[in-house]
C-alpha positions, 0 to 999 in steps of 0.5 A: 496453401504455404501461407496458411500453414505458415500462420497456422505454425505462428498462430498455435504457440501463441495460443499456448504462450505462458501468460506475461507477468503481471505489471504493477500500476503506473505512477500517475503525475499527481500533487504527493504533499509530501516532499519526497516522492518515493514512487518506484524506490526502496523504502526500507525505514520501518521504525513504527513507533510505540504499538497500540494494536496488533503487531509491527511488521519485521521484514520476515513478517512481509516475505510475500506480502504488500505493505500499506503505511496510512499516515493519518490523526484522529482529527482528520476527517478524510483520515477518518473516511479511509478507515472503514475501506482500510477495514475491508482491505485488511479482511479481503486480503488478509494473506497478501497485506499488512496495513499499518496506521501512524499517527504521530498524536498522543497515545491516549487520543488514538486509544480513546478514537479507537474505543469508538471506531473499529480499527482492525489493521495494526495501529502505531503512534509514532511522536518523532514522525521518523518515517513521516520526516523521511518522506516530508508528509506534509498532508494526510492520510499519506499512503504508502503501498510497498511491495516484497522488494521494498519498492514504493508502488503507491504513494499520497492522497488515497482518495485522490481523483487523480489517482485514487487508491482503489479495491482493484488497484491494490489487488492489481499490486498484490497480484504483481507483488506475488510474482515477484522473485 
């Protein structure tokens, strides 16, 4: 009788225990195609260059939100393949996610491209490659996903088979981001 009472006393609190906080996805060992790995580290340099569409976010715009930065180019096939998914993510996570596409091409080239290809998120041109140089980007598309505390939660090629950036992974990052204090 004493054993069953003890088990009941131990089991009941577990039923009513607070849900544990969500976790950010684990970092996967992979080739980043960048000289610098910022995963798990702060990345505070947000210099997007010339804005062609939307409004470049500043720190106050990102309170409570996740920032996805996509380094891309109009001539890059894998970059163009990801654009519809970026559009879907911006729509699906509109309240919690800010997406910024950053190209280093001429403004006219990117503007012409956007005339044929919908990009429903912020699009900028940084001819100086400010953030790209800090990361040491050597291959595109190259994506950073940054939580509201400025920490990079995902970095790399979004279609990488070893560590693909999926809707589910992005949702996990957004959920964990909401629980940050």
